[in-house]
C-alpha positions as CSV (number, residue, x, y, z in Angstrom):
1,M,0.1,-0.3,0.1
2,A,1.8,3.0,-0.9
3,S,1.5,6.7,1.3
4,C,1.3,9.6,-0.4
5,P,1.1,13.4,0.8
6,L,-3.1,14.4,1.7
7,S,-2.5,17.0,-0.1
8,L,-2.7,15.4,-3.2
9,I,-5.3,13.6,-2.0
10,A,-8.1,14.4,-4.9
11,P,-11.2,16.0,-3.3
12,G,-13.9,13.2,-2.5
13,T,-11.3,10.5,-1.5
14,K,-11.3,8.5,1.3
15,A,-8.1,7.3,2.7
16,I,-6.4,5.7,6.1
17,V,-3.9,7.6,7.7
18,T,-0.9,5.4,8.2
19,M,2.1,8.2,9.4
20,V,2.0,11.9,10.7
21,N,6.1,13.3,9.8
22,A,5.3,16.3,11.9
23,G,7.1,18.4,14.8
24,E,5.9,17.1,18.6
25,G,3.4,19.9,18.3
26,L,2.1,20.3,15.4
27,R,2.2,16.0,15.4
28,R,-0.4,16.2,18.9
29,R,-2.6,19.2,17.3
30,L,-3.3,16.7,14.3
31,Y,-3.7,14.2,17.3
32,D,-6.1,16.3,18.2
33,L,-8.1,16.4,15.7
34,G,-8.1,13.0,15.0
35,L,-5.8,12.7,12.1
36,V,-4.3,9.3,13.9
37,P,-2.7,6.3,12.4
38,E,-5.5,4.1,10.9
39,A,-7.7,7.1,11.1
40,N,-10.5,7.6,8.2
41,V,-10.2,10.5,6.6
42,T,-12.1,12.1,3.3
43,V,-11.1,15.0,1.8
44,V,-14.5,17.1,0.7
45,T,-12.6,20.2,-1.4
46,A,-9.3,21.2,-2.0
47,D,-9.3,24.6,-3.4
48,R,-6.9,27.3,-3.3
49,G,-5.1,27.8,-0.3
50,S,-7.0,25.0,2.6
51,I,-8.1,21.7,2.5
52,I,-11.2,20.8,4.1
53,V,-11.0,17.2,5.0
54,S,-13.5,14.8,6.9
55,V,-12.7,12.8,10.0
56,A,-14.9,10.4,12.6
57,G,-17.6,12.8,11.7
58,C,-16.3,16.2,11.7
59,R,-15.0,19.0,9.1
60,Y,-11.5,20.5,9.5
61,A,-9.7,22.9,7.0
62,L,-6.1,22.0,6.8
63,S,-3.6,24.5,4.8
64,R,-1.5,22.9,1.8
65,G,1.6,22.5,4.1
66,M,-0.1,20.8,7.3
67,A,-1.8,18.3,4.5
68,M,1.9,17.9,3.3
69,K,2.6,15.9,7.0
70,I,0.3,14.0,6.7
71,L,0.4,10.3,5.0
72,V,-1.6,8.1,3.6
73,A,-2.6,5.4,1.5
74,P,-6.2,5.4,-0.6
75,E,-8.9,3.1,1.1
76,M,-9.3,-0.3,-0.6
77,V,-12.6,-1.0,-2.1
78,A,-13.5,-4.4,-1.7
79,V,-14.9,-6.3,-5.3
């Protein structure tokens, strides 16, 4: 399962967080928002500067810089 930064995921795509590659302060903030490894995340919109994501029923706006530090893998669809 290949990982890529959250900022590169297309709107409407569901993914699973694989790793948060950030300093202690930002990592703690993202973990508090629910962006932890194995969490399911959906990109709602990715317009201009901010990326809006849905995690555990809540929506958050992240800067592209923050989203680059969150590595995700596309959710596998069962056939």
